[in-house]
C-alpha atoms as an extended CHARMM CRD file, in Angstrom:
* protein
*
       206  EXT
         1         1  UNK       CA              9.4210000000        0.3540000000        9.6760000000  PROA      1               0.0000000000
         2         2  UNK       CA              7.0110000000        0.1620000000       12.6080000000  PROA      2               0.0000000000
         3         3  UNK       CA              4.6240000000        2.7430000000       14.0110000000  PROA      3               0.0000000000
         4         4  UNK       CA              1.5770000000        4.4430000000       12.6000000000  PROA      4               0.0000000000
         5         5  UNK       CA              1.3410000000        5.1850000000        8.9000000000  PROA      5               0.0000000000
         6         6  UNK       CA              1.7520000000        8.8630000000        8.0750000000  PROA      6               0.0000000000
         7         7  UNK       CA             -0.4690000000       10.5620000000        5.4910000000  PROA      7               0.0000000000
         8         8  UNK       CA              0.4540000000       13.1680000000        2.9080000000  PROA      8               0.0000000000
         9         9  UNK       CA             -2.2050000000       14.7770000000        0.7410000000  PROA      9               0.0000000000
        10        10  UNK       CA             -0.5900000000       16.1650000000       -2.3840000000  PROA      10              0.0000000000
        11        11  UNK       CA             -1.7370000000       18.6910000000       -4.9520000000  PROA      11              0.0000000000
        12        12  UNK       CA             -3.4490000000       21.0420000000       -2.5040000000  PROA      12              0.0000000000
        13        13  UNK       CA             -4.4710000000       24.2360000000       -4.2990000000  PROA      13              0.0000000000
        14        14  UNK       CA             -6.2280000000       26.4920000000       -1.7730000000  PROA      14              0.0000000000
        15        15  UNK       CA             -6.1850000000       27.6180000000        1.8470000000  PROA      15              0.0000000000
        16        16  UNK       CA             -9.6990000000       26.2370000000        2.3150000000  PROA      16              0.0000000000
        17        17  UNK       CA             -8.5950000000       22.7870000000        1.1610000000  PROA      17              0.0000000000
        18        18  UNK       CA             -5.5130000000       22.9100000000        3.3500000000  PROA      18              0.0000000000
        19        19  UNK       CA             -7.4520000000       23.8220000000        6.4820000000  PROA      19              0.0000000000
        20        20  UNK       CA             -9.9820000000       21.0440000000        5.9460000000  PROA      20              0.0000000000
        21        21  UNK       CA             -7.2870000000       18.4670000000        5.1680000000  PROA      21              0.0000000000
        22        22  UNK       CA             -5.3930000000       19.3520000000        8.3370000000  PROA      22              0.0000000000
        23        23  UNK       CA             -8.6340000000       19.0840000000       10.3170000000  PROA      23              0.0000000000
        24        24  UNK       CA             -8.9980000000       15.5630000000        8.9000000000  PROA      24              0.0000000000
        25        25  UNK       CA             -5.6100000000       14.7380000000       10.5440000000  PROA      25              0.0000000000
        26        26  UNK       CA             -3.2120000000       14.6790000000        7.5940000000  PROA      26              0.0000000000
        27        27  UNK       CA              0.4730000000       14.8150000000        8.5170000000  PROA      27              0.0000000000
        28        28  UNK       CA              1.7210000000       16.6560000000        5.4460000000  PROA      28              0.0000000000
        29        29  UNK       CA              0.4990000000       18.8990000000        2.6370000000  PROA      29              0.0000000000
        30        30  UNK       CA              2.0130000000       18.7080000000       -0.8420000000  PROA      30              0.0000000000
        31        31  UNK       CA              2.3140000000       21.7890000000       -3.0530000000  PROA      31              0.0000000000
        32        32  UNK       CA              3.0280000000       21.2280000000       -6.7470000000  PROA      32              0.0000000000
        33        33  UNK       CA              5.4460000000       23.5790000000       -8.5120000000  PROA      33              0.0000000000
        34        34  UNK       CA              5.3110000000       21.9470000000      -11.9360000000  PROA      34              0.0000000000
        35        35  UNK       CA              3.7650000000       24.0840000000      -14.6540000000  PROA      35              0.0000000000
        36        36  UNK       CA              2.3450000000       21.1440000000      -16.6270000000  PROA      36              0.0000000000
        37        37  UNK       CA              0.3950000000       19.7930000000      -13.6660000000  PROA      37              0.0000000000
        38        38  UNK       CA             -3.3210000000       20.5940000000      -13.2590000000  PROA      38              0.0000000000
        39        39  UNK       CA             -2.5230000000       20.9440000000       -9.5400000000  PROA      39              0.0000000000
        40        40  UNK       CA              0.1950000000       23.5950000000       -9.8840000000  PROA      40              0.0000000000
        41        41  UNK       CA              0.1400000000       26.5170000000       -7.4320000000  PROA      41              0.0000000000
        42        42  UNK       CA              1.7080000000       29.9430000000       -7.7660000000  PROA      42              0.0000000000
        43        43  UNK       CA              3.9520000000       31.4340000000       -5.1060000000  PROA      43              0.0000000000
        44        44  UNK       CA              1.2870000000       33.6570000000       -3.5780000000  PROA      44              0.0000000000
        45        45  UNK       CA             -1.1670000000       30.7920000000       -3.1960000000  PROA      45              0.0000000000
        46        46  UNK       CA              1.5720000000       28.6000000000       -1.7590000000  PROA      46              0.0000000000
        47        47  UNK       CA              2.5320000000       31.2670000000        0.7660000000  PROA      47              0.0000000000
        48        48  UNK       CA             -1.0820000000       31.5720000000        1.8770000000  PROA      48              0.0000000000
        49        49  UNK       CA             -1.4480000000       27.8260000000        2.3100000000  PROA      49              0.0000000000
        50        50  UNK       CA              1.7830000000       27.4980000000        4.2950000000  PROA      50              0.0000000000
        51        51  UNK       CA              0.8840000000       30.4370000000        6.5130000000  PROA      51              0.0000000000
        52        52  UNK       CA             -2.3520000000       28.7470000000        7.5910000000  PROA      52              0.0000000000
        53        53  UNK       CA             -0.8180000000       25.4190000000        8.5690000000  PROA      53              0.0000000000
        54        54  UNK       CA             -0.2970000000       24.6410000000       12.2580000000  PROA      54              0.0000000000
        55        55  UNK       CA              2.9500000000       23.3380000000       13.7690000000  PROA      55              0.0000000000
        56        56  UNK       CA              3.9030000000       19.7140000000       13.0680000000  PROA      56              0.0000000000
        57        57  UNK       CA              2.1510000000       19.5980000000        9.6870000000  PROA      57              0.0000000000
        58        58  UNK       CA              4.8880000000       19.3070000000        7.0790000000  PROA      58              0.0000000000
        59        59  UNK       CA              4.9120000000       21.5690000000        4.0320000000  PROA      59              0.0000000000
        60        60  UNK       CA              6.2640000000       19.7030000000        1.0090000000  PROA      60              0.0000000000
        61        61  UNK       CA              7.2280000000       21.3220000000       -2.3050000000  PROA      61              0.0000000000
        62        62  UNK       CA              7.0630000000       19.0420000000       -5.3480000000  PROA      62              0.0000000000
        63        63  UNK       CA              9.1800000000       19.6350000000       -8.4530000000  PROA      63              0.0000000000
        64        64  UNK       CA              9.6760000000       17.8310000000      -11.7570000000  PROA      64              0.0000000000
        65        65  UNK       CA             13.0390000000       18.3410000000      -13.4700000000  PROA      65              0.0000000000
        66        66  UNK       CA             13.3780000000       21.9540000000      -12.2620000000  PROA      66              0.0000000000
        67        67  UNK       CA             16.2120000000       24.3710000000      -12.8040000000  PROA      67              0.0000000000
        68        68  UNK       CA             18.1240000000       25.2000000000       -9.6230000000  PROA      68              0.0000000000
        69        69  UNK       CA             16.7130000000       28.7360000000       -9.8500000000  PROA      69              0.0000000000
        70        70  UNK       CA             13.1520000000       27.3660000000       -9.7980000000  PROA      70              0.0000000000
        71        71  UNK       CA             13.7280000000       25.6200000000       -6.4810000000  PROA      71              0.0000000000
        72        72  UNK       CA             15.5970000000       28.6010000000       -5.0560000000  PROA      72              0.0000000000
        73        73  UNK       CA             12.7090000000       30.9180000000       -5.9640000000  PROA      73              0.0000000000
        74        74  UNK       CA             10.2530000000       28.7670000000       -4.0270000000  PROA      74              0.0000000000
        75        75  UNK       CA             12.5230000000       28.4120000000       -1.0090000000  PROA      75              0.0000000000
        76        76  UNK       CA             13.1350000000       32.1650000000       -0.9650000000  PROA      76              0.0000000000
        77        77  UNK       CA              9.3900000000       32.9060000000       -0.8760000000  PROA      77              0.0000000000
        78        78  UNK       CA              7.6050000000       30.0030000000        0.7740000000  PROA      78              0.0000000000
        79        79  UNK       CA              8.1280000000       28.3350000000        4.1490000000  PROA      79              0.0000000000
        80        80  UNK       CA              8.8920000000       24.7870000000        2.9820000000  PROA      80              0.0000000000
        81        81  UNK       CA              9.9690000000       21.9000000000        5.2320000000  PROA      81              0.0000000000
        82        82  UNK       CA             10.7090000000       19.2000000000        2.6890000000  PROA      82              0.0000000000
        83        83  UNK       CA             11.5070000000       18.9760000000       -1.0280000000  PROA      83              0.0000000000
        84        84  UNK       CA             10.0590000000       16.2580000000       -3.2490000000  PROA      84              0.0000000000
        85        85  UNK       CA             11.5540000000       15.5450000000       -6.6680000000  PROA      85              0.0000000000
        86        86  UNK       CA              9.4810000000       13.6130000000       -9.1770000000  PROA      86              0.0000000000
        87        87  UNK       CA             11.5770000000       13.7360000000      -12.3390000000  PROA      87              0.0000000000
        88        88  UNK       CA             14.9810000000       12.5280000000      -13.4490000000  PROA      88              0.0000000000
        89        89  UNK       CA             16.9470000000       14.5210000000      -10.8740000000  PROA      89              0.0000000000
        90        90  UNK       CA             20.1460000000       13.0510000000       -9.4890000000  PROA      90              0.0000000000
        91        91  UNK       CA             21.0690000000       12.7580000000       -5.8340000000  PROA      91              0.0000000000
        92        92  UNK       CA             23.7010000000       15.4520000000       -6.4490000000  PROA      92              0.0000000000
        93        93  UNK       CA             21.0540000000       17.8620000000       -7.7150000000  PROA      93              0.0000000000
        94        94  UNK       CA             18.5200000000       17.1050000000       -4.9880000000  PROA      94              0.0000000000
        95        95  UNK       CA             20.8790000000       17.5190000000       -2.0430000000  PROA      95              0.0000000000
        96        96  UNK       CA             22.3620000000       20.8930000000       -3.0520000000  PROA      96              0.0000000000
        97        97  UNK       CA             19.5730000000       22.9470000000       -1.4380000000  PROA      97              0.0000000000
        98        98  UNK       CA             20.5250000000       22.0580000000        2.1470000000  PROA      98              0.0000000000
        99        99  UNK       CA             16.9820000000       20.8960000000        2.7530000000  PROA      99              0.0000000000
       100       100  UNK       CA             15.7420000000       17.3950000000        3.4530000000  PROA      100             0.0000000000
       101       101  UNK       CA             14.3590000000       15.7950000000        0.3200000000  PROA      101             0.0000000000
       102       102  UNK       CA             12.4300000000       12.7600000000       -0.8080000000  PROA      102             0.0000000000
       103       103  UNK       CA             12.7900000000       11.2510000000       -4.2650000000  PROA      103             0.0000000000
       104       104  UNK       CA              9.9290000000        9.7070000000       -6.1910000000  PROA      104             0.0000000000
       105       105  UNK       CA             10.8430000000        6.5060000000       -8.0210000000  PROA      105             0.0000000000
       106       106  UNK       CA              8.6360000000        4.9000000000      -10.6730000000  PROA      106             0.0000000000
       107       107  UNK       CA              8.1070000000        1.1960000000      -10.0740000000  PROA      107             0.0000000000
       108       108  UNK       CA              8.4990000000       -0.9200000000      -13.1980000000  PROA      108             0.0000000000
       109       109  UNK       CA              9.4500000000       -4.1440000000      -11.4130000000  PROA      109             0.0000000000
       110       110  UNK       CA             11.1560000000       -5.2630000000       -8.2080000000  PROA      110             0.0000000000
       111       111  UNK       CA             14.6140000000       -5.5050000000       -9.7570000000  PROA      111             0.0000000000
       112       112  UNK       CA             14.6450000000       -1.9820000000      -11.1900000000  PROA      112             0.0000000000
       113       113  UNK       CA             13.3360000000       -0.3870000000       -8.0050000000  PROA      113             0.0000000000
       114       114  UNK       CA             16.0300000000       -2.0250000000       -5.8620000000  PROA      114             0.0000000000
       115       115  UNK       CA             18.6450000000       -0.5330000000       -8.2000000000  PROA      115             0.0000000000
       116       116  UNK       CA             17.0310000000        2.9270000000       -8.1540000000  PROA      116             0.0000000000
       117       117  UNK       CA             16.9140000000        3.0390000000       -4.3520000000  PROA      117             0.0000000000
       118       118  UNK       CA             20.7010000000        2.8520000000       -4.1730000000  PROA      118             0.0000000000
       119       119  UNK       CA             21.1070000000        5.9050000000       -6.4140000000  PROA      119             0.0000000000
       120       120  UNK       CA             19.8110000000        8.3310000000       -3.7460000000  PROA      120             0.0000000000
       121       121  UNK       CA             21.9460000000        7.8810000000       -0.6280000000  PROA      121             0.0000000000
       122       122  UNK       CA             21.1770000000       11.3950000000        0.6640000000  PROA      122             0.0000000000
       123       123  UNK       CA             17.3900000000       11.1310000000        0.4040000000  PROA      123             0.0000000000
       124       124  UNK       CA             15.4250000000       11.3950000000        3.6450000000  PROA      124             0.0000000000
       125       125  UNK       CA             12.8870000000        9.0080000000        2.1700000000  PROA      125             0.0000000000
       126       126  UNK       CA             11.8020000000        7.4340000000       -1.0990000000  PROA      126             0.0000000000
       127       127  UNK       CA              8.3580000000        7.6260000000       -2.6420000000  PROA      127             0.0000000000
       128       128  UNK       CA              7.3420000000        4.6950000000       -4.8320000000  PROA      128             0.0000000000
       129       129  UNK       CA              4.8320000000        5.5160000000       -7.5460000000  PROA      129             0.0000000000
       130       130  UNK       CA              3.3890000000        3.8220000000      -10.6110000000  PROA      130             0.0000000000
       131       131  UNK       CA              5.4940000000        3.9290000000      -13.7460000000  PROA      131             0.0000000000
       132       132  UNK       CA              3.7150000000        5.7580000000      -16.5500000000  PROA      132             0.0000000000
       133       133  UNK       CA              5.6540000000        6.9920000000      -19.5930000000  PROA      133             0.0000000000
       134       134  UNK       CA              5.8530000000       10.8050000000      -19.6320000000  PROA      134             0.0000000000
       135       135  UNK       CA              3.6370000000       11.1280000000      -16.5360000000  PROA      135             0.0000000000
       136       136  UNK       CA              5.1550000000       12.2750000000      -13.2440000000  PROA      136             0.0000000000
       137       137  UNK       CA              2.7020000000       11.1430000000      -10.5750000000  PROA      137             0.0000000000
       138       138  UNK       CA             -1.0070000000       11.7650000000      -10.1830000000  PROA      138             0.0000000000
       139       139  UNK       CA             -1.9500000000        9.0480000000      -12.6700000000  PROA      139             0.0000000000
       140       140  UNK       CA             -4.4210000000        7.3630000000      -10.3310000000  PROA      140             0.0000000000
       141       141  UNK       CA             -3.0020000000        3.9410000000      -11.2370000000  PROA      141             0.0000000000
       142       142  UNK       CA             -1.4550000000        1.4930000000       -8.7830000000  PROA      142             0.0000000000
       143       143  UNK       CA              1.5610000000       -0.7250000000       -9.3270000000  PROA      143             0.0000000000
       144       144  UNK       CA              1.9880000000       -4.3350000000       -8.2740000000  PROA      144             0.0000000000
       145       145  UNK       CA              2.3670000000       -4.1210000000       -4.4940000000  PROA      145             0.0000000000
       146       146  UNK       CA              4.4150000000       -7.3330000000       -4.5930000000  PROA      146             0.0000000000
       147       147  UNK       CA              7.1990000000       -5.1800000000       -6.0880000000  PROA      147             0.0000000000
       148       148  UNK       CA              7.3040000000       -2.9600000000       -2.9850000000  PROA      148             0.0000000000
       149       149  UNK       CA             10.7650000000       -3.4410000000       -1.4240000000  PROA      149             0.0000000000
       150       150  UNK       CA             10.7370000000       -5.6800000000        1.6350000000  PROA      150             0.0000000000
       151       151  UNK       CA             13.9480000000       -4.2580000000        3.0920000000  PROA      151             0.0000000000
       152       152  UNK       CA             15.2090000000       -0.6770000000        2.9210000000  PROA      152             0.0000000000
       153       153  UNK       CA             17.0830000000        1.4700000000        5.4230000000  PROA      153             0.0000000000
       154       154  UNK       CA             15.1410000000        4.5860000000        4.3840000000  PROA      154             0.0000000000
       155       155  UNK       CA             11.4940000000        5.4130000000        5.0570000000  PROA      155             0.0000000000
       156       156  UNK       CA              9.3830000000        4.2840000000        2.0900000000  PROA      156             0.0000000000
       157       157  UNK       CA              6.2900000000        6.1780000000        0.9930000000  PROA      157             0.0000000000
       158       158  UNK       CA              3.6140000000        4.4210000000       -1.0330000000  PROA      158             0.0000000000
       159       159  UNK       CA              1.7830000000        6.2870000000       -3.8060000000  PROA      159             0.0000000000
       160       160  UNK       CA             -0.0590000000        5.4050000000       -6.9880000000  PROA      160             0.0000000000
       161       161  UNK       CA             -3.7650000000        4.7070000000       -7.2750000000  PROA      161             0.0000000000
       162       162  UNK       CA             -4.5130000000        4.9230000000       -3.5640000000  PROA      162             0.0000000000
       163       163  UNK       CA             -8.0900000000        5.7010000000       -2.4960000000  PROA      163             0.0000000000
       164       164  UNK       CA            -10.3210000000        5.2570000000        0.5580000000  PROA      164             0.0000000000
       165       165  UNK       CA            -11.4070000000        1.7870000000       -0.5810000000  PROA      165             0.0000000000
       166       166  UNK       CA             -7.9310000000        0.2820000000       -1.0550000000  PROA      166             0.0000000000
       167       167  UNK       CA             -5.5180000000        2.1180000000        1.2470000000  PROA      167             0.0000000000
       168       168  UNK       CA             -5.9690000000       -0.2900000000        4.1680000000  PROA      168             0.0000000000
       169       169  UNK       CA             -5.1630000000       -3.2480000000        1.9120000000  PROA      169             0.0000000000
       170       170  UNK       CA             -2.1750000000       -1.3620000000        0.5100000000  PROA      170             0.0000000000
       171       171  UNK       CA             -0.7800000000       -0.7860000000        3.9890000000  PROA      171             0.0000000000
       172       172  UNK       CA             -1.3270000000       -4.4320000000        4.9340000000  PROA      172             0.0000000000
       173       173  UNK       CA              0.5310000000       -5.5060000000        1.7900000000  PROA      173             0.0000000000
       174       174  UNK       CA              3.4270000000       -3.0510000000        1.8710000000  PROA      174             0.0000000000
       175       175  UNK       CA              3.8130000000       -1.7100000000        5.4350000000  PROA      175             0.0000000000
       176       176  UNK       CA              5.0400000000        1.7020000000        4.2340000000  PROA      176             0.0000000000
       177       177  UNK       CA              6.2610000000        4.4840000000        6.4780000000  PROA      177             0.0000000000
       178       178  UNK       CA              3.7030000000        6.7880000000        4.8520000000  PROA      178             0.0000000000
       179       179  UNK       CA              1.1380000000        6.9800000000        2.0700000000  PROA      179             0.0000000000
       180       180  UNK       CA              0.7440000000        9.8050000000       -0.4350000000  PROA      180             0.0000000000
       181       181  UNK       CA             -2.6000000000       10.4980000000       -2.0970000000  PROA      181             0.0000000000
       182       182  UNK       CA             -3.7490000000       13.0210000000       -4.6720000000  PROA      182             0.0000000000
       183       183  UNK       CA             -6.1750000000       11.9730000000       -7.4160000000  PROA      183             0.0000000000
       184       184  UNK       CA             -7.7610000000        9.2890000000       -5.2200000000  PROA      184             0.0000000000
       185       185  UNK       CA             -9.3920000000       11.9380000000       -3.0060000000  PROA      185             0.0000000000
       186       186  UNK       CA            -10.3950000000       14.4260000000       -5.6920000000  PROA      186             0.0000000000
       187       187  UNK       CA            -13.6790000000       15.6300000000       -7.1480000000  PROA      187             0.0000000000
       188       188  UNK       CA            -11.7550000000       16.8710000000      -10.1770000000  PROA      188             0.0000000000
       189       189  UNK       CA             -8.0680000000       17.5050000000      -10.8410000000  PROA      189             0.0000000000
       190       190  UNK       CA             -6.8130000000       19.9070000000       -8.1960000000  PROA      190             0.0000000000
       191       191  UNK       CA            -10.0740000000       19.9490000000       -6.2240000000  PROA      191             0.0000000000
       192       192  UNK       CA            -10.0620000000       17.7030000000       -3.1860000000  PROA      192             0.0000000000
       193       193  UNK       CA            -13.1530000000       16.0770000000       -1.7220000000  PROA      193             0.0000000000
       194       194  UNK       CA            -12.8350000000       16.5840000000        2.0160000000  PROA      194             0.0000000000
       195       195  UNK       CA            -15.2400000000       13.6860000000        2.5460000000  PROA      195             0.0000000000
       196       196  UNK       CA            -12.8940000000       11.4280000000        0.5770000000  PROA      196             0.0000000000
       197       197  UNK       CA             -9.8630000000       12.7500000000        2.4740000000  PROA      197             0.0000000000
       198       198  UNK       CA            -11.5630000000       11.9770000000        5.7760000000  PROA      198             0.0000000000
       199       199  UNK       CA            -12.6080000000        8.5240000000        4.5820000000  PROA      199             0.0000000000
       200       200  UNK       CA             -9.0550000000        7.8580000000        3.4040000000  PROA      200             0.0000000000
       201       201  UNK       CA             -7.5410000000        8.7900000000        6.7630000000  PROA      201             0.0000000000
       202       202  UNK       CA            -10.2430000000        6.9530000000        8.6970000000  PROA      202             0.0000000000
       203       203  UNK       CA             -9.5160000000        3.7840000000        6.6890000000  PROA      203             0.0000000000
       204       204  UNK       CA             -5.8660000000        4.0140000000        7.7590000000  PROA      204             0.0000000000
       205       205  UNK       CA             -6.5730000000        4.6290000000       11.4250000000  PROA      205             0.0000000000
       206       206  UNK       CA             -9.2860000000        1.9510000000       11.5680000000  PROA      206             0.0000000000
């Protein structure tokens, strides 16, 4: 898919972080609604972050194996543009909220990822992340970029072990629609380094 590579910074936990990340020219902010994550945000914090974002910056809500009521509670309280599911959710589950969604798929090998892609016909896009048993994203580890699908009708988002020093090479290797970064631009879990965010985005644009 041609055009510039979009950037999503995930696991944002404060208004201050969000404002600085937007100033660095990110296209999307990810909010984690998964209790076991060190980057989880509560509804009030999420509302504050979303309220500060300007037009054309997407607000993405990330879930891992939620109950329907969990997703409904977020959508009832927070202005969310896009849902992101990182667990074992089915296409049927993901599409029931009448909101565009992206599905994260763990990459074990090229054969398994091709099969997984076909299981989510309603997804607006697919996020490919490193397979780690019992870990749903944020591992900081990259997969073999040779396993990135060469042909797919949906926008593909590359995640997993991305950082300022390797994102340009990752884009050259995979040509994704977008990249998604979290741990690769952090000082500690849940605390973003704005310098690293800016370096990450500069590496893409340069």
